[in-house]
N, C-alpha and C positions, 0 to 999 in steps of 0.2 A: 096437473104436473106433466111434462112431455114424457116419454117413453122411448127408449133405444133398443129395440128388438125385444119389448118385453120385461125390460129390465127398469126401474125408475131412474130419472136423469140424474145426471153425477153432475155435481159441482165442478168448476171449473180448473180448480186445484188438483183435482183428484183424475186419476188415470183409469182409461178404460180399453180393457183387453179385449184384443181381435183375434179369430184363426185365420191363417191364410195360406191357402192349399197352391202349392207351386208344383211344378214338373221337375223330373228329375234334372234335368238341364237348367232350367231356371235357376233350382237351387243351388247346383254346381255355379252359376255365375254369380250369385249372391255372396256364397262364401269366398269366391275369388276377390270378389270387391271388398268383402270385410277385412281379408287379409293385406290387399293391396293399399287400402286406404288406412290401414290399423285401426280402422273402427274398433269400439269396445265391445260391441255387439251387434249381430246384424239389425234389433231394433233400434241401436243408435242409427245404423245406417240407412234403414229404412226411412227414419227420422228427417236425417239428413236429405236424403233423396225426395222427399216430399216437399221440405221447404224449397231447395232449388228448381224443383220441376213448378210447385208456384209459384215462384219468381220468373220464369221464363213465360209460364201462361200469361202473366199478369203483363210481362213487357211485350209479347205479341202482340195480345190484346189493345195495347196501345199504338198497335203498328209497327213493333220495333223487330227487325231482324237480328238475330243471336247467329253470329259468324266465331270461326276459327282462326287464326293466323298460324299457318304453317311456319316451320323456319328458313322454308325457301321465300316467304313473302307472299304465298299462295294465299287465299282467303277462302274459305268454304262456310257455306250457309249450314248451320248443324240442326236447327231446331225451326220449323216453317210450320204454322198450322193455319185452319181456317176456321176458328172457332167461331160458334153464331156470340152475338154480344151476350153478356151474361144477364138474368133478372137482376143480380147483384151486384148494384154499381161500385161496391166496395173494392171489387176484383180489379178493376179497370182501374179505378184512383189510388189504390194501396201502393 
């Protein structure tokens, strides 16, 4: 059976608890985002951020550029990476 940090593997429908150390400024940013986005908890905010980041990485690996169009019409590239090709092909094709 696979182990995660000394704990037996957990079924996919079970949650895994992690600890996260943040600097005071990072915690304050997280708290501000929680209020701004009306997230129900910091954990929900982090899960949403992970889903968004995963999507951005997948698109970037496919060669896409993520941009914002400002109200003035100006376009700004907001996410650019130079990730190596992942060993997990699912990340590219998902």
